ZARO-385966 format. One line per 2 residues: number of its first residue (from 1); their letters; for each residue x, y, z of N, C-alpha, C, O. Coordinates in Angstrom, 3 decimals. Atoms other than C-alpha are relative to their C-alpha. Layout:
BEGIN
NUM> a> X Y Z X Y Z X Y Z X Y Z  ...
//
This chain:
BEGIN
1> ms> -0.526 0.459 1.592 -1.797 17.398 -26.931 0.293 -1.484 0.448 0.975 -1.861 1.401  0.111 1.555 -0.213 -2.333 13.585 -27.242 0.851 -0.762 -0.905 0.618 -0.493 -2.084
3> ai> -0.662 0.300 0.963 0.323 11.440 -28.879 -0.606 -1.381 -0.213 -1.319 -1.878 0.659  0.135 1.194 0.236 -0.130 8.188 -30.557 0.712 -0.994 0.453 1.939 -0.963 0.357
5> eh> -0.716 1.079 -0.960 0.639 5.070 -28.576 -0.085 -1.145 -0.764 -1.097 -1.255 -1.457  -0.410 0.873 0.246 1.784 2.180 -29.623 -1.088 -0.975 0.477 -1.377 -0.700 1.642
7> ry> 0.681 0.906 -0.459 -0.620 -0.633 -29.112 0.684 -1.366 0.500 0.819 -2.068 -0.502  -0.585 0.847 -0.295 1.108 -3.472 -27.249 -0.830 -1.242 0.299 -1.703 -1.342 1.161
9> el> 0.859 0.870 -0.040 -0.127 -6.589 -27.836 0.688 -1.674 0.669 1.878 -1.961 0.545  -0.940 1.170 -0.748 0.817 -10.054 -25.962 -0.750 -0.972 -1.030 -1.908 -1.150 -1.406
11> ra> 0.133 1.366 1.287 1.347 -12.987 -28.567 -0.060 -1.220 0.964 -0.879 -2.137 0.889  0.369 1.765 -0.987 1.977 -15.831 -25.640 0.674 0.515 1.301 1.300 1.558 1.488
13> re> -0.163 -0.167 -1.420 2.442 -16.411 -21.868 0.240 -1.431 0.287 -0.253 -2.465 -0.164  -0.815 1.195 -0.519 4.439 -18.775 -20.141 -0.214 0.204 1.604 0.225 1.278 2.017
15> er> 0.183 -0.205 -1.245 3.395 -19.284 -16.245 1.152 -0.687 0.270 1.443 -1.750 -0.278  -1.181 0.673 -0.631 6.601 -19.917 -14.274 -0.159 -0.436 1.050 0.342 -1.528 1.318
17> ya> 0.596 0.550 -1.062 5.051 -20.157 -11.159 -1.161 0.893 0.697 -1.432 2.085 0.546  1.468 -0.778 -0.531 1.788 -19.559 -9.052 0.364 -0.355 1.394 0.949 -1.395 1.695
19> gr> 0.225 -0.121 -1.529 1.528 -18.820 -5.243 -0.925 0.559 0.453 -1.804 1.020 -0.274  1.359 -0.605 -0.711 -0.784 -17.552 -2.616 -0.228 1.291 -0.447 -1.309 1.728 -0.841
21> if> -0.229 -1.683 0.249 0.533 -13.831 -3.220 0.126 0.287 -1.228 -0.585 1.252 -1.509  -0.495 -0.087 1.244 1.795 -13.895 -6.650 0.336 -0.804 -0.734 0.561 -1.939 -0.315
23> tv> -0.295 1.186 1.267 2.569 -15.573 -9.960 0.704 0.722 -0.831 0.394 1.844 -1.231  -0.954 -0.429 1.012 5.381 -15.160 -12.146 -0.302 -0.264 -1.609 -0.391 -1.427 -2.001
25> ls> 0.374 0.680 1.408 4.563 -15.085 -16.010 1.385 1.128 -1.208 2.063 2.155 -1.201  -0.992 -0.532 0.932 6.641 -14.436 -18.854 -0.818 -0.005 -1.286 -1.244 -1.030 -1.817
27> de> 0.476 -0.368 1.089 5.165 -12.808 -21.688 0.534 0.567 -1.265 1.271 1.549 -1.180  -0.722 -0.519 1.113 6.107 -12.275 -25.344 -1.072 1.017 -0.515 -2.262 0.700 -0.517
29> vt> 0.661 -1.064 0.044 4.836 -8.871 -26.376 0.310 0.913 -1.262 1.445 1.359 -1.427  -0.219 -0.856 1.122 4.428 -6.860 -29.562 1.119 1.494 0.314 0.983 2.014 1.422
31> mp> -0.873 -0.885 -0.049 7.150 -4.045 -29.873 -0.431 1.291 -0.868 -1.324 0.927 -1.633  -0.030 -0.744 0.996 7.055 -0.578 -31.920 1.285 -0.270 -0.665 2.440 -0.366 -0.251
33> gg> -1.176 0.567 1.216 8.774 -1.537 -35.348 -0.304 -1.110 -0.387 0.236 -1.670 -1.341  0.146 1.597 0.801 7.391 -4.726 -35.826 0.602 -1.275 0.748 0.186 -2.427 0.630
35> gt> -0.238 1.038 -1.080 9.208 -6.639 -33.267 -0.488 -0.560 1.371 -1.188 0.113 2.128  0.391 0.145 -1.529 8.693 -8.470 -30.121 0.814 -0.115 0.889 1.996 -0.170 0.551
37> an> -0.803 0.148 -1.045 9.983 -8.804 -26.840 -0.402 -0.999 1.381 -1.490 -1.054 1.954  0.297 0.400 -1.717 10.202 -10.753 -23.512 -0.057 0.542 1.069 0.902 1.141 1.554
39> rd> -0.023 -0.898 -1.188 8.818 -9.445 -20.589 -0.535 -1.055 1.313 -1.653 -1.544 1.470  0.490 0.844 -1.419 8.926 -11.475 -17.071 -0.865 1.067 0.997 -0.605 2.270 0.983
41> wv> 0.647 -0.769 -0.675 6.701 -10.025 -14.816 -0.754 -0.452 1.464 -0.410 -1.606 1.721  0.673 0.614 -1.224 4.607 -10.695 -11.376 -1.044 0.853 0.356 -1.006 2.017 0.754
43> rh> 1.192 -0.526 -0.209 0.903 -10.493 -11.128 -0.112 -0.033 1.542 0.366 -0.984 2.161  0.020 -0.348 -1.806 0.323 -9.442 -7.324 -1.684 0.117 0.324 -2.453 0.712 -0.431
45> vg> 1.367 -0.249 -0.159 -3.148 -9.749 -5.589 -0.419 1.405 0.577 -1.564 1.659 0.953  0.328 -1.492 -0.621 -2.824 -5.954 -4.362 0.273 0.106 1.233 0.653 -0.907 1.820
47> av> -0.070 -0.383 -1.295 -2.602 -4.242 -1.136 -0.908 1.062 0.661 -1.842 1.445 -0.044  0.559 -0.890 -0.361 -3.959 -1.765 1.085 1.140 0.582 0.940 2.019 -0.177 1.350
49> av> -0.472 -0.791 -1.276 -2.355 0.594 3.553 -0.793 1.478 0.500 -1.519 2.300 -0.059  0.815 -1.055 -1.122 -3.461 2.980 6.371 0.705 1.049 0.365 1.495 0.713 1.247
51> va> -0.713 -0.955 -1.025 -1.947 6.317 7.441 -1.228 0.274 0.880 -2.305 0.761 0.536  0.688 -0.332 -1.020 -3.358 6.388 10.886 0.160 1.200 0.537 1.289 1.455 0.956
53> ld> -0.464 -1.593 -0.615 -3.862 10.281 12.175 -0.827 -0.116 0.988 -1.980 -0.532 0.871  0.759 -0.445 -1.050 -4.800 11.049 15.484 -0.467 1.072 0.462 0.069 2.116 0.091
55> aa> 0.125 -1.876 -0.549 -6.294 14.046 17.247 1.146 0.762 -0.100 1.087 1.804 -0.752  -0.822 -0.617 -0.327 -3.013 15.005 18.146 1.105 0.106 -1.344 2.324 0.250 -1.255
57> gq> -0.958 -0.115 1.011 -1.558 15.140 14.853 0.994 -1.018 -0.168 1.980 -0.745 -0.852  -0.857 0.882 0.064 0.159 11.879 15.249 -0.028 -1.144 -0.891 -1.119 -1.714 -0.873
59> vv> 0.735 1.306 0.518 0.318 8.884 13.016 0.736 -1.028 0.486 1.746 -0.841 1.164  -0.300 1.146 -0.716 0.834 5.380 13.859 0.600 -1.353 -1.102 0.028 -2.213 -1.771
61> lv> -1.021 0.980 0.476 3.807 3.395 12.514 0.252 -1.416 0.502 0.177 -1.734 1.689  -0.867 1.400 -0.472 5.200 -0.165 12.588 1.327 -0.413 -0.503 1.578 -0.154 -1.680
63> rq> -1.245 0.273 0.169 8.491 -1.343 12.501 0.073 -1.290 -0.062 0.026 -1.957 0.971  0.251 1.474 0.506 8.452 -4.729 10.595 1.158 -0.543 -0.825 1.700 0.071 -1.744
65> yr> -1.541 0.445 1.026 11.538 -7.186 9.260 -0.656 -0.370 -0.821 -1.721 -0.969 -0.675  0.135 0.502 1.282 11.463 -7.655 5.779 1.183 -0.546 -0.679 2.267 -0.074 -1.019
67> hp> -1.557 0.718 0.434 13.553 -10.243 4.565 0.638 -0.184 -1.228 1.665 -0.820 -1.464  -0.926 -0.037 1.376 14.137 -9.539 0.937 0.920 0.971 0.191 1.924 0.830 -0.507
69> vg> -1.198 -0.967 -0.108 16.238 -6.203 2.299 0.330 -0.228 1.192 0.859 0.708 1.790  -1.135 0.102 -0.880 17.469 -8.058 5.226 0.180 0.658 1.314 1.154 0.588 2.062
71> rh> 0.198 -1.156 -1.144 16.014 -5.399 7.879 -1.172 0.464 0.075 -2.021 0.687 -0.788  1.387 -1.007 -0.611 13.479 -3.751 10.054 -0.193 1.336 -1.092 0.725 1.973 -1.609
73> lw> 0.447 -1.305 0.745 11.447 -0.907 8.044 -1.047 0.556 0.659 -1.894 -0.208 1.123  1.193 -0.771 -0.219 9.078 1.675 9.070 -0.906 0.055 -0.897 -0.526 0.448 -2.000
75> el> 0.574 0.042 1.054 6.055 1.302 7.289 -1.740 0.206 0.640 -1.974 0.343 1.841  1.534 -0.466 -0.471 2.111 1.964 7.729 -0.628 -1.489 0.399 -0.188 -2.523 -0.103
77> pa> 0.816 0.973 0.291 -0.334 -0.476 8.729 -0.229 -0.393 -1.204 -0.446 0.522 -1.998  0.314 0.517 1.422 -0.916 -2.901 5.514 -0.432 -0.942 0.080 -0.581 -1.491 1.172
79> gl> -0.015 1.208 0.187 -1.776 -5.704 4.014 -0.498 -0.739 -1.329 -0.719 0.115 -2.188  0.684 0.798 1.268 -3.124 -8.093 1.112 -1.216 0.319 -0.120 -1.896 0.636 0.856
81> td> 1.601 -0.305 0.150 -6.471 -7.512 -0.567 -0.295 -1.956 -0.657 -0.729 -2.305 -1.755  -0.009 1.242 0.107 -6.338 -11.548 -0.209 -1.485 -0.395 0.399 -1.667 -1.610 0.330
83> ve> 1.209 0.612 -0.780 -9.915 -11.967 1.291 -1.367 0.088 -0.910 -2.055 1.106 -0.985  0.995 -0.221 0.834 -12.553 -12.887 -1.131 -0.947 0.916 0.023 -1.600 0.791 1.059
85> ge> 1.692 -0.732 0.185 -15.526 -10.468 -1.886 0.318 1.290 1.279 -0.565 2.103 1.551  -0.262 -0.973 -0.564 -13.805 -8.184 0.537 0.252 1.360 -0.606 1.095 1.337 -1.503
87> dl> -0.350 -0.965 0.746 -13.788 -4.551 -0.514 0.997 0.795 0.567 1.323 0.606 1.739  -1.311 -0.220 -0.606 -10.864 -2.522 -0.139 0.018 1.087 1.188 1.069 1.230 1.813
89> pa> -0.252 -0.722 -1.155 -11.908 0.182 2.589 -0.328 -0.937 1.137 -0.023 -0.483 2.240  0.060 0.756 -0.885 -12.913 -2.857 4.605 1.281 -0.741 0.232 1.823 -0.674 1.335
91> aa> -1.578 0.337 -0.202 -9.563 -4.606 4.104 0.997 1.122 0.654 1.924 0.743 1.370  -0.678 -0.574 -0.746 -8.109 -1.469 5.230 0.032 0.199 1.321 1.023 0.232 2.049
93> lr> -0.034 0.382 -1.696 -9.747 -1.456 8.667 0.013 -1.155 0.426 0.100 -1.304 1.645  -0.310 1.583 -0.353 -9.478 -4.963 8.873 1.485 0.285 0.389 1.651 0.320 1.608
95> el> -1.348 -0.233 -0.410 -5.569 -4.241 8.946 0.507 0.987 0.795 1.642 0.980 1.273  -0.181 -0.768 -0.995 -5.774 -1.566 10.896 -0.257 -0.368 1.460 0.427 0.105 2.367
97> ae> 0.348 0.816 -1.149 -7.355 -3.582 13.703 0.925 -0.885 0.206 1.359 -0.974 1.355  -1.169 1.223 -0.030 -4.879 -6.312 13.198 0.744 0.511 0.383 0.856 0.589 1.607
99> ev> -1.470 -0.648 -0.036 -1.731 -4.514 12.726 0.241 1.004 1.485 1.184 0.907 2.270  -0.467 -0.904 -1.203 -2.136 -1.692 15.486 -1.031 0.078 0.938 -0.902 0.846 1.892
101> dl> 0.671 -0.048 -1.103 -5.308 -2.566 17.338 -0.629 1.249 0.259 -0.702 1.656 1.418  0.354 -0.812 0.035 -7.020 0.521 16.067 -1.444 -0.126 -0.744 -1.476 -0.910 -1.692
103> ta> 1.155 -0.180 1.384 -10.826 1.273 14.274 0.011 1.521 -0.063 0.414 2.315 0.786  0.076 -1.405 0.602 -11.460 4.442 12.331 -1.390 0.306 -0.129 -2.186 -0.485 -0.634
105> gr> 1.617 -0.306 0.362 -14.857 6.450 12.389 0.173 0.789 -1.152 -0.864 1.371 -1.471  0.135 -1.034 1.041 -13.632 8.535 9.299 1.343 -0.777 -0.896 2.513 -0.823 -0.518
107> ld> -1.171 0.249 1.002 -11.610 7.011 6.293 -0.509 0.283 -1.014 -1.656 0.188 -1.452  0.097 -0.716 1.367 -10.659 8.625 3.285 1.106 -0.521 -1.010 2.047 -1.129 -0.500
109> ll> -0.656 0.616 0.666 -8.905 7.656 0.267 1.187 1.314 -0.245 0.816 2.373 -0.751  -0.901 -0.528 0.794 -5.312 9.267 -0.329 0.542 -0.143 -1.314 0.444 0.780 -2.123
111> vd> -0.686 0.135 1.339 -3.420 7.719 -3.315 -0.171 -1.711 -0.444 -0.325 -2.740 0.215  -0.335 1.555 0.489 -3.163 4.700 -5.440 1.327 0.077 -0.139 1.779 1.199 -0.366
113> mn> -1.337 0.138 0.536 0.411 3.534 -6.021 0.450 -1.319 -1.062 0.047 -2.438 -0.746  -0.410 1.053 0.860 1.753 1.253 -8.668 1.649 -0.692 1.006 2.579 0.113 1.058
115> ss> -1.011 -0.220 -1.047 4.543 -0.046 -6.202 1.282 -0.181 -0.965 2.315 0.452 -0.745  -1.296 0.065 0.975 7.033 -0.941 -8.923 -0.436 -0.570 -1.612 -0.170 -1.740 -1.886
117> pg> 0.545 0.445 1.083 5.592 -1.353 -12.322 0.795 -0.587 -1.457 0.309 -1.024 -2.501  -1.229 0.400 0.778 9.105 -2.132 -14.110 -0.279 -1.731 -0.206 -0.022 -2.446 -1.175
119> ft> 0.175 1.420 0.129 7.836 -5.716 -12.729 -1.011 -0.769 0.616 -1.002 -1.987 0.794  1.252 0.445 -0.585 4.612 -6.030 -11.184 -1.357 0.785 -0.216 -1.439 1.989 -0.459
121> ne> 1.091 -1.241 0.303 1.376 -4.672 -11.606 -0.765 0.037 1.450 -1.967 0.287 1.530  0.651 -0.301 -1.596 0.742 -4.595 -7.483 -0.205 1.382 -0.272 0.387 2.165 -1.014
123> lv> 1.200 -1.258 -0.070 -1.901 -1.797 -6.706 -0.002 -0.128 1.153 -0.337 -1.188 1.683  -0.199 -0.411 -1.742 -1.241 -0.215 -2.995 -1.114 1.131 -0.126 -0.950 2.101 -0.867
125> ri> 1.393 -0.944 -0.390 -4.715 1.703 -2.080 0.262 0.396 1.118 -0.080 -0.386 2.005  -0.311 -0.879 -0.892 -3.518 4.177 0.351 -1.253 0.799 0.802 -1.964 1.587 0.179
127> fl> 1.300 -0.606 -0.675 -6.273 5.319 3.219 0.833 1.106 1.208 1.952 1.213 1.711  -0.249 -1.117 -0.898 -6.449 8.194 5.385 -0.830 -0.485 1.415 -2.028 -0.454 1.136
129> ar> 0.737 0.572 -1.142 -7.878 6.832 8.936 0.027 1.156 0.944 1.033 1.866 0.913  -0.057 -1.283 -0.582 -8.934 9.618 11.455 -1.613 -0.611 0.938 -2.493 -1.340 0.480
131> dl> 0.811 -0.034 -1.027 -11.286 9.562 14.588 0.106 -1.626 0.724 -0.769 -2.473 0.904  -0.005 1.206 -0.257 -9.556 6.731 15.911 -0.482 -0.509 1.182 -0.929 0.308 1.986
133> ad> 0.436 0.633 -1.458 -10.483 4.403 18.843 0.937 -1.582 -0.087 1.413 -2.170 -1.058  -0.852 1.154 -0.181 -8.703 1.314 20.509 -0.970 -1.119 -0.139 -2.162 -0.994 0.140
135> vp> 1.056 1.058 -0.096 -10.050 -2.236 19.918 0.068 -0.504 1.102 1.214 -0.789 1.448  0.308 0.734 -0.693 -11.238 -3.743 22.551 1.263 -1.019 0.831 1.852 -1.721 0.009
137> ad> -1.246 0.933 -0.103 -8.410 -5.817 24.417 -0.435 -1.638 -0.408 0.188 -2.407 -1.140  0.117 1.364 0.335 -10.304 -9.069 24.447 -0.167 -0.577 -1.559 -0.212 -1.765 -1.880
139> rr> 0.380 0.271 1.387 -10.946 -8.560 20.471 1.045 0.092 -0.898 0.882 -0.094 -2.104  -1.096 0.091 0.625 -7.543 -8.233 19.546 0.681 -1.071 -0.700 0.851 -2.164 -0.160
141> hq> -0.623 1.094 1.201 -5.838 -10.139 16.466 1.378 -0.534 0.914 2.140 0.132 1.614  -1.444 0.338 -0.635 -3.023 -12.495 17.709 0.894 -0.106 -0.974 0.642 -0.689 -2.029
143> rh> -1.212 -0.459 1.335 0.420 -11.485 15.713 0.612 -1.404 0.031 0.793 -2.126 1.012  -0.889 1.440 -0.205 2.232 -14.584 14.506 1.167 0.450 -1.243 1.036 1.405 -2.010
145> de> -1.387 -0.330 0.959 5.706 -14.574 12.337 0.463 1.143 0.185 0.580 1.406 1.382  -0.822 -1.080 -0.243 7.379 -11.374 11.918 -0.832 1.172 0.212 -0.241 2.216 0.488
147> ea> 1.396 -0.532 -0.870 3.804 -9.657 12.915 0.439 -0.044 1.516 0.693 0.999 2.119  -0.474 0.073 -1.270 4.790 -10.906 16.243 1.142 0.953 0.535 1.117 1.433 1.668
149> dm> -1.457 -0.962 -0.470 8.398 -8.761 16.322 -0.687 1.351 -0.046 -0.145 2.295 0.530  -0.195 -1.608 0.357 6.675 -5.619 15.234 -0.270 0.780 1.121 -1.063 0.594 2.045
151> qv> 0.713 -1.239 -1.041 6.807 -2.317 17.075 -0.652 1.124 -0.340 -0.178 1.772 -1.274  1.344 -1.017 0.197 3.827 0.217 17.076 0.582 0.916 0.402 1.312 0.722 1.374
153> vr> -0.410 -1.303 -0.703 4.735 3.739 17.622 -0.821 1.082 -0.747 -1.295 0.934 -1.873  0.814 -1.288 0.630 2.999 7.175 16.988 1.173 0.992 0.015 1.982 1.098 0.937
155> ld> -0.928 -1.144 0.337 5.092 10.015 15.542 -0.612 1.276 0.014 -1.841 1.207 0.002  0.706 -1.394 0.744 4.159 13.619 14.829 -0.109 -0.395 -1.535 0.532 -1.305 -2.062
157> ld> 0.232 -0.033 1.597 3.190 13.828 11.265 1.374 0.680 -0.599 1.925 0.301 -1.632  -0.757 -0.830 0.811 5.668 16.166 10.504 1.600 -0.537 0.323 2.640 -0.128 -0.194
159> ea> -1.455 0.666 -0.800 8.585 14.159 12.412 0.232 -1.148 -0.986 1.377 -1.485 -1.289  -0.398 1.103 0.667 7.871 11.165 10.137 -0.010 0.504 -1.455 0.398 -0.251 -2.338
161> vr> -1.018 -0.510 1.526 8.396 13.523 6.833 1.204 0.127 0.164 2.021 -0.396 -0.594  -1.255 -0.196 -0.196 11.192 14.604 8.271 0.959 -1.296 -0.316 1.857 -1.162 -1.147
163> mv> -0.413 1.349 -0.085 12.344 10.541 8.793 0.078 -0.266 -1.628 1.056 -0.828 -2.122  0.378 0.175 1.661 11.001 10.523 4.773 1.229 0.352 -0.429 2.170 -0.370 -0.757
165> la> -1.151 -0.682 0.591 13.277 12.868 3.788 1.560 -0.182 0.150 2.400 -0.003 -0.733  -1.281 0.157 -0.561 16.348 12.095 5.934 0.598 -1.727 -0.487 1.615 -2.334 -0.150
167> ge> -0.365 1.608 0.521 16.011 8.319 3.884 0.422 -0.737 1.342 1.460 -1.378 1.506  0.401 0.892 -0.972 14.989 6.914 7.155 -1.161 -0.984 0.156 -1.167 -1.916 0.960
169> it> 1.032 0.391 0.409 11.736 5.871 5.979 0.295 -0.292 -1.509 0.720 0.531 -2.319  -0.571 0.245 1.533 12.303 4.013 2.697 -1.313 -0.911 -0.534 -1.440 -0.873 -1.758
171> na> 0.866 0.463 0.389 9.172 1.863 2.458 -0.968 0.549 -0.959 -1.554 1.463 -0.379  0.437 -0.689 0.529 7.239 2.941 -0.472 -1.621 0.522 0.282 -2.144 1.559 -0.126
173> ac> 1.526 -0.212 -0.410 3.657 2.895 0.824 -0.034 0.811 0.602 -0.890 1.689 0.497  -0.052 -0.985 -1.447 4.889 4.679 3.986 0.140 1.483 -0.800 -0.749 2.334 -0.829
175> va> 0.171 -1.031 0.626 6.473 7.326 1.776 -0.958 0.849 -0.547 -1.330 1.986 -0.257  1.151 -1.116 0.767 3.997 8.361 -0.528 -1.348 0.006 0.805 -2.044 0.974 0.497
177> gl> 1.120 -0.515 -0.980 0.939 8.007 2.268 0.760 0.765 1.013 0.084 0.507 2.008  -0.498 -0.778 -1.003 3.061 10.244 4.655 -0.080 1.507 -0.959 -0.673 2.551 -0.685
179> la> 0.067 -1.331 0.497 3.764 12.728 1.974 -1.273 0.886 -0.509 -1.473 2.098 -0.603  1.232 -0.599 0.691 0.216 12.623 0.386 -0.591 0.609 1.475 -1.168 1.694 1.398
181> tv> 0.976 -0.352 -1.295 -1.257 13.049 4.281 0.536 1.912 0.110 -0.164 2.912 0.273  -0.357 -1.365 -0.289 1.006 16.191 4.522 -0.733 0.817 -0.691 -1.526 1.553 -0.105
183> ra> 0.681 -0.692 1.321 -0.294 17.720 1.307 -1.428 0.307 0.109 -1.963 1.378 -0.176  1.536 -0.350 -0.197 -3.956 17.036 2.173 -0.370 0.747 1.028 -1.390 1.435 1.013
185> rd> 0.303 -0.934 -1.265 -3.530 18.611 5.803 0.142 1.528 -0.535 -0.608 2.409 -0.114  -0.425 -0.966 0.044 -2.032 21.332 4.347 -0.946 1.032 -1.226 -0.854 2.253 -1.358
187> tg> 1.151 -0.605 0.449 -4.978 22.058 1.922 -1.458 -0.168 0.589 -2.468 0.221 0.002  0.866 -0.333 -0.788 -7.292 21.694 4.336 -1.368 -1.484 -0.154 -2.540 -1.562 0.212
189> ws> 0.342 1.572 0.435 -8.154 17.775 3.100 -1.131 0.059 -0.993 -2.022 -0.769 -1.183  1.022 -0.068 1.236 -10.043 19.281 0.165 0.436 -0.749 -1.010 -0.356 -0.881 -1.943
191> vl> -0.131 0.704 0.890 -7.948 17.047 -1.855 -0.468 -1.594 0.206 -0.610 -2.390 -0.722  0.615 1.630 0.128 -9.223 13.556 -0.485 -1.120 -0.426 -0.748 -1.977 0.362 -1.148
193> rr> 1.189 0.194 0.705 -11.563 11.446 -2.188 -0.243 -1.261 0.667 0.515 -1.853 1.435  1.191 0.858 -0.659 -14.292 8.952 -1.302 0.731 -1.267 0.157 1.457 -1.602 -0.779
195> ad> -1.106 1.187 -0.622 -12.522 5.849 0.367 -0.636 -1.282 -1.468 0.041 -2.137 -2.039  0.781 1.442 0.752 -15.172 3.413 -2.033 1.044 0.817 -1.712 1.628 -0.026 -2.392
197> ap> -0.256 -0.532 1.273 -13.794 5.880 -5.370 0.587 -1.255 -1.067 1.348 -2.163 -0.734  -0.531 1.210 0.887 -13.105 3.586 -8.327 1.554 0.047 -0.088 2.220 1.018 0.273
199> lp> -1.347 0.046 0.032 -9.585 2.179 -9.079 0.347 0.530 -1.389 -0.384 0.513 -2.379  -0.180 -0.277 1.307 -7.431 3.606 -11.647 -0.017 -0.965 -1.133 -0.345 -2.113 -0.832
201> g> -0.132 0.782 0.965 -7.010 2.117 -15.061 -1.658 -0.623 -0.886 -1.594 -1.394 -1.843
//
């Protein structure tokens, strides 16, 4: 059953801040009943994340300092989709190599995630990488800033999911990716989509 939905129309827009990664906008939008409301939101370049699953059933996680929350978080290898002309599977493989020195012989799509749609349009596409191999030592990425402090570990997938349910892993993309991987594994990988599947919307 489909409901009749109000069409939200943009009446006015003001750019409050523009940076390399995101822009802050203030919009005036029509509301049901005939009025308007102001909505501040963040336009984001987007991101990819990768659940790297090895032949032993272990996932590769990174522990990285995140300044807005003031602590280190367990995360998936991930990064911005800020390279012009780069498709999302290629971005995922680039981040996998840059952050954890791995390549993947197989890449599938797990889930698409709107990270916090109450204030940003950021979309994170989360991939499953398998058939892993090491990047040769002489071709590894040099990490800087917070990345230079990153810890890289391999954990059994079920242990990582236990950490999610215990509140030890809270990064949204990591939570979504790990839970989706367990579900995909338990269905014999039948729910996976092609890495180049169209974006939602």
